[in-house]
KOLVEX-301668 format. One record per residue (C-alpha): chain; x, y, z. Coordinates in nm, 4 decimals, padded with zeros to 6 digits. Last residue first. Layout:
<'A'; <X; Y; Z>>,
...
END
This chain:
<'A'; <04.4759; 03.7902; 00.6378>>,
<'A'; <04.4845; 03.8302; 01.0283>>,
<'A'; <04.2304; 04.0341; 01.1640>>,
<'A'; <04.0905; 03.7112; 01.3266>>,
<'A'; <03.7286; 03.6857; 01.4555>>,
<'A'; <03.5910; 03.8557; 01.7478>>,
<'A'; <03.2348; 03.8131; 01.8919>>,
<'A'; <03.1604; 04.0773; 02.1477>>,
<'A'; <02.9058; 04.1296; 02.4120>>,
<'A'; <02.8407; 04.4770; 02.5276>>,
<'A'; <02.6650; 04.5886; 02.8550>>,
<'A'; <02.4576; 04.9064; 03.0085>>,
<'A'; <02.5640; 05.2098; 03.1600>>,
<'A'; <02.7398; 05.1165; 03.4897>>,
<'A'; <02.8548; 05.4306; 03.6840>>,
<'A'; <03.2366; 05.3715; 03.7617>>,
<'A'; <03.3654; 05.5235; 04.0976>>,
<'A'; <03.6376; 05.7926; 04.0809>>,
<'A'; <03.4872; 06.0164; 04.3424>>,
<'A'; <03.4073; 06.3455; 04.2139>>,
<'A'; <03.4890; 06.2412; 03.8415>>,
<'A'; <03.2410; 05.9634; 03.8029>>,
<'A'; <03.3800; 05.7077; 03.5553>>,
<'A'; <03.1124; 05.6009; 03.2953>>,
<'A'; <03.0316; 05.2614; 03.1986>>,
<'A'; <03.0310; 04.9573; 03.0048>>,
<'A'; <02.9519; 04.6305; 03.1489>>,
<'A'; <03.1460; 04.3179; 03.0216>>,
<'A'; <03.1363; 04.0509; 02.7645>>,
<'A'; <03.3584; 03.7983; 02.5376>>,
<'A'; <03.3340; 03.5744; 02.2588>>,
<'A'; <03.6050; 03.4352; 02.0771>>,
<'A'; <03.6686; 03.3030; 01.7325>>,
<'A'; <03.5192; 03.0211; 01.5321>>,
<'A'; <03.2844; 03.0743; 01.2680>>,
<'A'; <03.0014; 02.9141; 01.4793>>,
<'A'; <03.0464; 03.1823; 01.7169>>,
<'A'; <02.8463; 03.4505; 01.5261>>,
<'A'; <02.5219; 03.2267; 01.6449>>,
<'A'; <02.5739; 03.0324; 01.9697>>,
<'A'; <02.8467; 03.2041; 02.1026>>,
<'A'; <02.6853; 03.5350; 01.9978>>,
<'A'; <02.3859; 03.4716; 02.2343>>,
<'A'; <02.6080; 03.3017; 02.5416>>,
<'A'; <02.7881; 03.6496; 02.5248>>,
<'A'; <02.4310; 03.8290; 02.5678>>,
<'A'; <02.3513; 03.6132; 02.8733>>,
<'A'; <02.6708; 03.6948; 03.0219>>,
<'A'; <02.6163; 04.0718; 02.9782>>,
<'A'; <02.3016; 04.0206; 03.1722>>,
<'A'; <01.9566; 04.0946; 02.9745>>,
<'A'; <01.7337; 04.2192; 03.2914>>,
<'A'; <01.8703; 04.5496; 03.3188>>,
<'A'; <01.8039; 04.6141; 02.9048>>,
<'A'; <02.0854; 04.8547; 02.8068>>,
<'A'; <02.2075; 04.6177; 02.5812>>,
<'A'; <02.4821; 04.6304; 02.2978>>,
<'A'; <02.5698; 04.3433; 02.0706>>,
<'A'; <02.9024; 04.3624; 01.8953>>,
<'A'; <03.0149; 04.1678; 01.6133>>,
<'A'; <03.3731; 04.1454; 01.5122>>,
<'A'; <03.6342; 04.0588; 01.2569>>,
<'A'; <03.4746; 03.8791; 00.9754>>,
<'A'; <03.7165; 03.6923; 00.7368>>,
<'A'; <03.4348; 03.4290; 00.6422>>,
<'A'; <03.1873; 03.7090; 00.6105>>,
<'A'; <02.9166; 03.7703; 00.8561>>,
<'A'; <02.5653; 03.8599; 00.7089>>,
<'A'; <02.4641; 03.5125; 00.8711>>,
<'A'; <02.5367; 03.6294; 01.2076>>,
<'A'; <02.2587; 03.9330; 01.1804>>,
<'A'; <02.0005; 03.6384; 01.1339>>,
<'A'; <02.0717; 03.4463; 01.4319>>,
<'A'; <02.1512; 03.7741; 01.6483>>,
<'A'; <01.8048; 03.9049; 01.5564>>,
<'A'; <01.6375; 03.5838; 01.6411>>,
<'A'; <01.8373; 03.5686; 01.9837>>,
<'A'; <01.7438; 03.9568; 02.0408>>,
<'A'; <01.3504; 03.9278; 01.9926>>,
<'A'; <01.1807; 03.8361; 02.3242>>,
<'A'; <01.4263; 03.9647; 02.5478>>,
<'A'; <01.4188; 04.2596; 02.3399>>,
<'A'; <01.0871; 04.3572; 02.3412>>,
<'A'; <00.9530; 04.4946; 02.0207>>,
<'A'; <00.5416; 04.5623; 02.0056>>,
<'A'; <00.3581; 04.5507; 01.6808>>,
<'A'; <00.2160; 04.8506; 01.5521>>,
<'A'; <00.2973; 04.8234; 01.1732>>,
<'A'; <00.6242; 05.0052; 01.1863>>,
<'A'; <00.7716; 04.8312; 01.4865>>,
<'A'; <00.6799; 04.9387; 01.8220>>,
<'A'; <00.9464; 04.9826; 02.0989>>,
<'A'; <01.1263; 04.8287; 02.3990>>,
<'A'; <01.4888; 04.7471; 02.5224>>,
<'A'; <01.6186; 04.9394; 02.1822>>,
<'A'; <01.8560; 04.7457; 01.9590>>,
<'A'; <02.2374; 04.8584; 01.9520>>,
<'A'; <02.3854; 04.6315; 01.6849>>,
<'A'; <02.7242; 04.6435; 01.5583>>,
<'A'; <02.8606; 04.3960; 01.2302>>,
<'A'; <03.1980; 04.3668; 01.1133>>,
<'A'; <03.3621; 04.1935; 00.8171>>,
<'A'; <03.0208; 04.2126; 00.6451>>,
<'A'; <02.8668; 03.9943; 00.3814>>,
<'A'; <02.5935; 04.0490; 00.1191>>,
<'A'; <02.4018; 03.7407; -00.0514>>,
<'A'; <02.0959; 03.9014; -00.1529>>,
<'A'; <01.8566; 03.6817; 00.0275>>,
<'A'; <02.0524; 03.7667; 00.3656>>,
<'A'; <02.0437; 04.1302; 00.2883>>,
<'A'; <01.6960; 04.1508; 00.2349>>,
<'A'; <01.6553; 03.9683; 00.5996>>,
<'A'; <01.9000; 04.1868; 00.7489>>,
<'A'; <01.6894; 04.4971; 00.6086>>,
<'A'; <01.3583; 04.3388; 00.7334>>,
<'A'; <01.5316; 04.2953; 01.0936>>,
<'A'; <01.6616; 04.6692; 01.0706>>,
<'A'; <01.3417; 04.8464; 00.9836>>,
<'A'; <01.4459; 05.1022; 00.7369>>,
<'A'; <01.6394; 05.4413; 00.6745>>,
<'A'; <01.9368; 05.4006; 00.5244>>,
<'A'; <02.2458; 05.5868; 00.4888>>,
<'A'; <02.5735; 05.4287; 00.2895>>,
<'A'; <02.8997; 05.5232; 00.4054>>,
<'A'; <03.1897; 05.5535; 00.2040>>,
<'A'; <03.3530; 05.8694; 00.3464>>,
<'A'; <03.2677; 06.1924; 00.1395>>,
<'A'; <03.1045; 06.3850; 00.4166>>,
<'A'; <03.3321; 06.2379; 00.6694>>,
<'A'; <03.4962; 06.5740; 00.7886>>,
<'A'; <03.3666; 06.5072; 01.1450>>,
<'A'; <03.1232; 06.7817; 01.1350>>,
<'A'; <02.9988; 06.6580; 00.7994>>,
<'A'; <02.9294; 06.3044; 00.9642>>,
<'A'; <02.7465; 06.4279; 01.2614>>,
<'A'; <02.5144; 06.6013; 01.0339>>,
<'A'; <02.4706; 06.2970; 00.8485>>,
<'A'; <02.4161; 06.1289; 01.2013>>,
<'A'; <02.1416; 06.4006; 01.2310>>,
<'A'; <01.9668; 06.3014; 00.9089>>,
<'A'; <01.9922; 05.9334; 00.9974>>,
<'A'; <01.8131; 06.0072; 01.3782>>,
<'A'; <01.5454; 06.2077; 01.1783>>,
<'A'; <01.4586; 05.9387; 00.9515>>,
<'A'; <01.4023; 05.6823; 01.2228>>,
<'A'; <01.4050; 05.3170; 01.1208>>,
<'A'; <01.7829; 05.2982; 01.1463>>,
<'A'; <02.0345; 05.1523; 00.9268>>,
<'A'; <02.4023; 05.2527; 00.8505>>,
<'A'; <02.6070; 05.0726; 00.6086>>,
<'A'; <02.9809; 05.1298; 00.6493>>,
<'A'; <03.2921; 05.1371; 00.4406>>,
<'A'; <03.5891; 05.1219; 00.6718>>,
<'A'; <03.8852; 05.3196; 00.7219>>,
<'A'; <03.9288; 05.4146; 01.0935>>,
<'A'; <03.7270; 05.7216; 01.0448>>,
<'A'; <03.4793; 05.5106; 00.8837>>,
<'A'; <03.4354; 05.2902; 01.1578>>,
<'A'; <03.4527; 05.5774; 01.4407>>,
<'A'; <03.1747; 05.7728; 01.2337>>,
<'A'; <02.9543; 05.4721; 01.2220>>,
<'A'; <02.9741; 05.3849; 01.5591>>,
<'A'; <02.8845; 05.7543; 01.6704>>,
<'A'; <02.6311; 05.7537; 01.4146>>,
<'A'; <02.3122; 05.9465; 01.5470>>,
<'A'; <02.1342; 05.6216; 01.5892>>,
<'A'; <02.2440; 05.3266; 01.4333>>,
<'A'; <02.0025; 05.0474; 01.5289>>,
<'A'; <02.2084; 04.8649; 01.3009>>,
<'A'; <02.5745; 04.9389; 01.1809>>,
<'A'; <02.7065; 04.7041; 00.9150>>,
<'A'; <03.0629; 04.7029; 00.8353>>,
<'A'; <03.2621; 04.6449; 00.5366>>,
<'A'; <03.6668; 04.6289; 00.5920>>,
<'A'; <03.9032; 04.6390; 00.3077>>,
<'A'; <04.2272; 04.5258; 00.4335>>,
<'A'; <04.4680; 04.6360; 00.7330>>,
<'A'; <04.3234; 04.4113; 01.0051>>,
<'A'; <04.4587; 04.6033; 01.2586>>,
<'A'; <04.3150; 04.9342; 01.1438>>,
<'A'; <03.9778; 04.7862; 01.1546>>,
<'A'; <04.0014; 04.6078; 01.4996>>,
<'A'; <04.1224; 04.9187; 01.6317>>,
<'A'; <03.8509; 05.1625; 01.5240>>,
<'A'; <03.6126; 04.8778; 01.6585>>,
<'A'; <03.7355; 04.8887; 01.9868>>,
<'A'; <03.7832; 05.2751; 02.0211>>,
<'A'; <03.4263; 05.3074; 01.9016>>,
<'A'; <03.3289; 05.0420; 02.1713>>,
<'A'; <03.4951; 05.2641; 02.4487>>,
<'A'; <03.3197; 05.5517; 02.3193>>,
<'A'; <02.9623; 05.3721; 02.3739>>,
<'A'; <02.9804; 05.5349; 02.7421>>,
<'A'; <02.9105; 05.8512; 02.5506>>,
<'A'; <02.5785; 05.7822; 02.4497>>,
<'A'; <02.5014; 06.0749; 02.2275>>,
<'A'; <02.1725; 06.2320; 02.0838>>,
<'A'; <02.1201; 06.4126; 02.4205>>,
<'A'; <01.8647; 06.1992; 02.5513>>,
<'A'; <01.5621; 06.3157; 02.8123>>,
<'A'; <01.2725; 06.1917; 02.6077>>,
<'A'; <01.1912; 06.5640; 02.4903>>,
<'A'; <01.5464; 06.5973; 02.3414>>,
<'A'; <01.8588; 06.7992; 02.4513>>,
<'A'; <02.0701; 06.8450; 02.1335>>,
<'A'; <02.4024; 06.7743; 02.1065>>,
<'A'; <02.5709; 06.7961; 01.7847>>,
<'A'; <02.8708; 06.5439; 01.7505>>,
<'A'; <03.2267; 06.6009; 01.6328>>,
<'A'; <03.4758; 06.2846; 01.5835>>,
<'A'; <03.8854; 06.3414; 01.5664>>,
<'A'; <03.9155; 06.2541; 01.9506>>,
<'A'; <03.5727; 06.2951; 02.0908>>,
<'A'; <03.4146; 06.6178; 02.0113>>,
<'A'; <03.1279; 06.8426; 02.1496>>,
<'A'; <02.8916; 07.0412; 01.9406>>,
<'A'; <02.5907; 07.2639; 02.0242>>,
<'A'; <02.2322; 07.2764; 02.0073>>,
<'A'; <01.9066; 07.4116; 02.1493>>,
<'A'; <02.0610; 07.7596; 02.3141>>,
<'A'; <02.0291; 07.9533; 02.6090>>,
<'A'; <02.1164; 07.7480; 02.8940>>,
<'A'; <02.0839; 07.9378; 03.2260>>,
<'A'; <01.7770; 07.7407; 03.3844>>,
<'A'; <01.6071; 07.5604; 03.1090>>,
<'A'; <01.3945; 07.3011; 03.3109>>,
<'A'; <01.3730; 07.0130; 03.0298>>,
<'A'; <01.0380; 06.8047; 03.0331>>,
<'A'; <00.9053; 06.4854; 03.1016>>,
<'A'; <00.8078; 06.1340; 02.9682>>,
<'A'; <00.4963; 05.9546; 03.1456>>,
<'A'; <00.2257; 06.0578; 03.3699>>,
<'A'; <00.4280; 06.1011; 03.6733>>,
<'A'; <00.6479; 06.3548; 03.4644>>,
<'A'; <01.0049; 06.3226; 03.4437>>,
<'A'; <01.2237; 06.6375; 03.5120>>,
<'A'; <01.5435; 06.7111; 03.3010>>,
<'A'; <01.7806; 06.9691; 03.4336>>,
<'A'; <01.9078; 07.2647; 03.2581>>,
<'A'; <02.2214; 07.4728; 03.3154>>,
<'A'; <02.3499; 07.3167; 03.6354>>,
<'A'; <02.4532; 07.5737; 03.9137>>,
<'A'; <02.2338; 07.3999; 04.1787>>,
<'A'; <02.4238; 07.0801; 04.1219>>,
<'A'; <02.7541; 07.2434; 04.1501>>,
<'A'; <02.6654; 07.3582; 04.4913>>,
<'A'; <02.6510; 07.0353; 04.6582>>,
<'A'; <02.4532; 06.7431; 04.6294>>,
<'A'; <02.4984; 06.4848; 04.9034>>,
<'A'; <02.4631; 06.1097; 04.8570>>,
<'A'; <02.1312; 05.9307; 04.8163>>,
<'A'; <02.1984; 05.5841; 04.6303>>,
<'A'; <01.9983; 05.4152; 04.4122>>,
<'A'; <02.1718; 05.5872; 04.0869>>,
<'A'; <02.0402; 05.2589; 03.8621>>,
<'A'; <01.7184; 05.4645; 03.7416>>,
<'A'; <01.9202; 05.7582; 03.5998>>,
<'A'; <01.7595; 06.0885; 03.5253>>,
<'A'; <01.9315; 06.3727; 03.3872>>,
<'A'; <02.0865; 06.6969; 03.5176>>,
<'A'; <02.2825; 06.8771; 03.2796>>,
<'A'; <02.6154; 07.0848; 03.2359>>,
<'A'; <02.7074; 07.2968; 02.9424>>,
<'A'; <03.0871; 07.3874; 02.8795>>,
<'A'; <03.1209; 07.0520; 02.6443>>,
<'A'; <02.8701; 06.8582; 02.7747>>,
<'A'; <02.9244; 06.8116; 03.1519>>,
<'A'; <02.6950; 06.5827; 03.3455>>,
<'A'; <02.5277; 06.5515; 03.6711>>,
<'A'; <02.3550; 06.2335; 03.7127>>,
<'A'; <02.0116; 06.1580; 03.8694>>,
<'A'; <01.8150; 05.8717; 04.0805>>,
<'A'; <01.9242; 06.0170; 04.4283>>,
<'A'; <02.3196; 06.0812; 04.3644>>,
<'A'; <02.5386; 06.0781; 04.0593>>,
<'A'; <02.8491; 06.2915; 04.0029>>,
<'A'; <03.0703; 06.4987; 03.7424>>,
<'A'; <03.0129; 06.2616; 03.4584>>,
<'A'; <03.2227; 06.4493; 03.2194>>,
<'A'; <03.2057; 06.4989; 02.8210>>,
<'A'; <03.4222; 06.7049; 02.6125>>,
<'A'; <03.7803; 06.5742; 02.7065>>,
<'A'; <03.6482; 06.2020; 02.6840>>,
<'A'; <03.9656; 05.9706; 02.6640>>,
<'A'; <03.9302; 05.7373; 02.9652>>,
<'A'; <03.7004; 05.5089; 02.7925>>,
<'A'; <03.5148; 05.2536; 02.9876>>,
<'A'; <03.5188; 04.8816; 03.0369>>,
<'A'; <03.3717; 04.7368; 03.3502>>,
END
């Protein structure tokens, strides 16, 4: 399992009984996690959490705000900064486990030592976008949610990347890929973090298992001959890392290179174990000219 050991502003303190206790800067939050099926004792540190997200039996949920006094604050990862906002859907605007992938992409971009254009699909609040831009790449950031794209722009400003070569696009990712194919545009790097389930602009149902092959097939057509990576992230329990690797092997793998996959996770500081937080498959091309 791959995980970042470089977080200072984030910490997974403990996990028990379907929940995880996290520190985001100087604020501690309790959030649900269905993978936490064990029931180890919860000490005083749990009772001192600043806020606790409770799921509703009818769907969704809400935050029990204990000692938390603010709706937003900032944390850092290396040279990147992010606005954190506890949302009505339990999320905070950041998936800290993805830092290990940010580091991978940044390293590949620097190793290439040549112009690299990256396409970030389902780009959310821009963690991968900022990591790639800070490493020297130009980035096309695509997400269907206007609010998420605005949030990502705020994070770019916080990180001193307002003038970086980033195109911010609000669009359906599959339709954008299809237009890019028609336009003949190519990229040296592609990262995709599609949702497990959702609805399209016309109300059509999106299920990752049913759509991910076509998505990978189309996106692979945007890889340039000198492409250096394509990443596929998934939080879908039924979609294993090995299956994702196979998908990249039969799509991006046609260009050569190597494919790998692994779970990614977060280290639990109270016991040293690593909590799985999804999977990543990677196709890697050569960084040599």
